[in-house]
N, C-alpha and C positions, 0 to 999 in steps of 0.2 A: 441484623435487619438491613435490607437494601436501602441505600441512600436515595433520597428524592432526586428526580432529574431537574436540577436547578439551571437557572439562566447563567450565561457566561458573565453577567454583570455582577454576580455574587463577590467577585473580586473587589469590588468597590461599593456596591450598594445592591439592594434587592431589585431583581429585574421585574419588569412588568410582564403580564401574561402574554402580551403581544410579542415582546421580545423573545420570550420563552418558546412560544409557538414557531417564531421565525427560525430559532436555532434548531428546533426539532425537525422542521422542514428541510433547513440547509444541510443538516447532517445526513438525513435520509437521501437527498439528491446526490450528495457527494458519495455516500456509501454505494448507491446504485450505479452511479457512474464509474466508480472504481471497480465495482463488481463486473460491470460489462467489459471495461478495458482489461482487467486481468483475466477474465474468462476468455476473451479472444486470445490473449497472450498465451494462456495455458493450452487452449484448443489448438492453436497454431503450432505450438511446439510438439504436440501430440501428432498433428497431421505430418509434420516433417519426420517424426520417428516411426511413421506408418502404423499407428496404433488403429484398433478397430473403432466402431462407432462408440461402443461402451467405454473403451479406454479414453477416447477423446473427451467424452462427457464428464467422466470422473476427474480427469485432469482439469477440465474447465471449471468444474464446481470447487475443486480443492484450491486451485490457484485464486479463485475469485472470493472465497469466503474464509480462508484460514487466518488472514490478518485480522479481519473484523471479529471473528469468534474469539481468537486470542485476547483482543483488546476487551470485549465485553466480559469474558471470564475474569479478567485481571481487575476490572473496576467494579465487579459485582452486578453487571447488568445481565442477569440470568432469567431464563434461558436467553442464550444469544440471539440477536435479531435475525441473523442469517438462518436460524433453525426454526423460527416461529413465524416469519413473514414469508408468505409464498413468493412475493416478488424476487427476492434474492434466487431462489431456486429457478424461477421462470426466466429471469435475466441470464443466468449462467448457462442454463441449458439452451436458450435461444442462441447465445453466442457460440456455444459449442457446435450446434447444428448448422449455423451460418459458416463456420470455418470448415466443417466436415465436407459440406456440399459445394461451398463456393470459395474454396481457399485460394483459387487462382486470382479472384478480385483482390483479396487482401494481400497477396504476395506482390502486387504491383507497387505497394508501398516500399519505401527504402527501409530495409531493416524492420519489417513489420513487428516481429516479436519485441524488439527492443523499444520501438516507439510506443507500442501499446503498453509495454511494461512501464515505461516512463510516465504515461498517462495515469495508469493505475496507482503507480507510486505516489504521484502528486495528490491525486484525489483522496486516497486513503490516508495520507500523512495529515492532510488538513482535516478530514473528517474525525480521524482518531484523536487529534489534539483538541478540536472543539468538544468532542464528547467527554474526554477526560476532564477538561476544565468544567464542563457542566456538571460532572459528578463530584467536583470538589477537590480534585488533585492539585497539587502545587504546581506553579508554572513550569518548573524544571522537570518534574515527574510527567506532566502533561506532554511536554515536547518529546521526552523519551518514548512515551507510550505512542505518540503519533508516529514517531520513526518506527517502532515496532509494528504498528498496524500496516504501515506502508511496505515494509520488507517481508511480512508474513507470507503473502501470496507467492511471491517469487521463490521464497525458500521452499515451500511446500511443492510448487511446480518442479524446481530443480531436483529436490530429493526424490521425488517420485520417478523422474527420468534417470536416476542414478548419476547426477552431475553434481559437482561442487556448486553450492548455492552462489548466485551471482553477487550476493552481498559480501561474500569472503574474498572475492577476486575481481570484481567489475570496477568500472571507472566511476568513482564518486557516487556510489549507489545509496548507502546508509547516510552518508554525509549530505547528500541532496535531500533526502527525506527529512533529516534533522534540521537542515536550513529552512526549509518550507514550514516545519512545525514551530521553529523558533520565531518566524515572522507572525505566525498566529498568535503566539504567546505574547509577543511584544505589543501587537495590535490590541490584544485583550487588556493588557496593563494600561495601555494609553486610551482605553474606552473608545476605540475607533469603530466605525460601523462593521457589523459582523460580516456582511457579504463582501465589502471591500477588503477587509483582512483576509477572508478565505481566498478570494481571487489572487491577492498578492502573494499569499503563502504558496498556492498552487502553481503560479507562474515561476516563483523562484525555484521551487523543486523541480519542475519539468525543464525549466531553461538550463539549469545546472547539469542535469542528467543528459540532456540532448547535446550540450556543448561538450561535456566530458566524452561522450560516445564519439562524437565527430572529430575531436581533437586529441583523444587519446589521454585525457587528464586522468590520473590515478594516484592513490596514495602510495608511499614507499612500500615495496614488497620485502618480505623476509628473504635474506640471502643465507643459504646454508653451505658451509664449507666442509666438504666430506674429509673425514680423517684418513690416514693411511690404512689400506686394507691389511688384513692379517697376513696375506702372502707377501707384503712388502716389508714386514718386520724381520729384523734379523736377531 
């Protein structure tokens, strides 16, 4: 049986209907914001690869909704919101069309795909954590699910473009999402205001990602030492 959509205050006491409605609205706004940002990111990547209109729209929708769909399936919020609420499809298609016909405007931004990706990462990490907490997950699992929500769209985009997902090679990608999700969890445990906690978590995630991009911060990478070839053996 699907769990009830509870307030984040369940960690300490039963939440009021007003708080519960605020949380629902906040998650929806963050979800749609992340959907738009990731849709732009996916569509711009498609435009740069010279995909046709259909390809750009498919990439836009996949990048925009994969993280949220994965989150909803894992917490039992089925069918996923992105598949039953027309606004998710409308937002992702609008972003795809915007990029397809007016990509020159977006290209004026510095590293537009990366910046839009960072925005989507932050919004989805916060939304995923909030929704996971509302469905009764433990703080640690909620933070991990928030991170998964944030990185899902970028993974789908890169896989469809036959690239190594950014989460496996980029500067502080998943770590930034996890840091933002952790801020949300800590704010929940301390019973801080919902909106303030969400803003703080989003800023931490976005800030870390942008700084990592500009300064080249990254985790240690694997070093492989190739053994002697068969031709060198005597």
